[in-house]
C-alpha positions, 0 to 999 in steps of 0.5 A: 072907203068903207069896206062894210058899206061896199060889201052891203052894196054888192049884196044888194044884187043878191045873196053871195058867199064871202069868196064871191064878195071878195072877188067882186070887190077886188074886180071893181074896187080893189085894183091897188088894194085887194081885200084879204079874206080875213077882212071879208069874213070879219066884216061879214061877222060884224055886219051879221052881228049888227043885223045888216046881213043875214045868213042864207044857208051853207053849202058843203064842198071839198073844203070848209062849208061856205056860208051865203049872206044876204042884205037885210032891210036894215042893211039896205037902209044903211047903204042908202044913208051912206050913199046920201051922206057926202064925203068930207072934202079933204082940205090940206091946210098943213101938209108935209110938203109945205112943212118941208119947204119951210124947214128947208128955208129955215135951215138954209137948205134949198127949198127950190130943190125940195119943190123940184124933187117933188115935182119930178115925183108927181110927174112920174106918178102922173105918167104911170096913171096915164099909162094905166088909163090907156089899158083900163076899163071905165072904172079904172079910167075914172079912178085914175082921173080922180088921182090925176086931178089931185096931182095936177092941183099939187103941181099948181101949188108947187109952181105957185110956191116956186114963184113965191119962194123968195117972198116966203123965205123973207117971211119965214126968216123974220 
């Protein structure tokens, strides 16, 4: 996820302080990976340097001065372009799990055990995500569904590979 574009998108509703941006980001997008304050302020500094945000003033408080940031017209255009650009589909033609299965076969170890162990890990992750969905808001439900669909696709691959393991073993060893 692009933190810069996300902060710009949050600024489209009006000027905010870095603290407020971090809080809003964490509430909407950072359930599993909240932003560090340093990342917020370094990203804001880069956006400011690139003309995508501007400072809207500072407020004195009990601590350091708080700067308020607003999105510029260039920032709005950048967000529009980012939203209109499709994400590259993740294509896993060579992944670690496939490599483990082939290496198990090559070494005479149980590839079926590799598949069973991975299946158990996937099912445990799916149970955790399903429980999280039960108590989550719509945004959390949607992100959990996304992850669950990917895990389901992996499980289908695990089952298909298990069904073809003897054929794969023949080809790998020849």
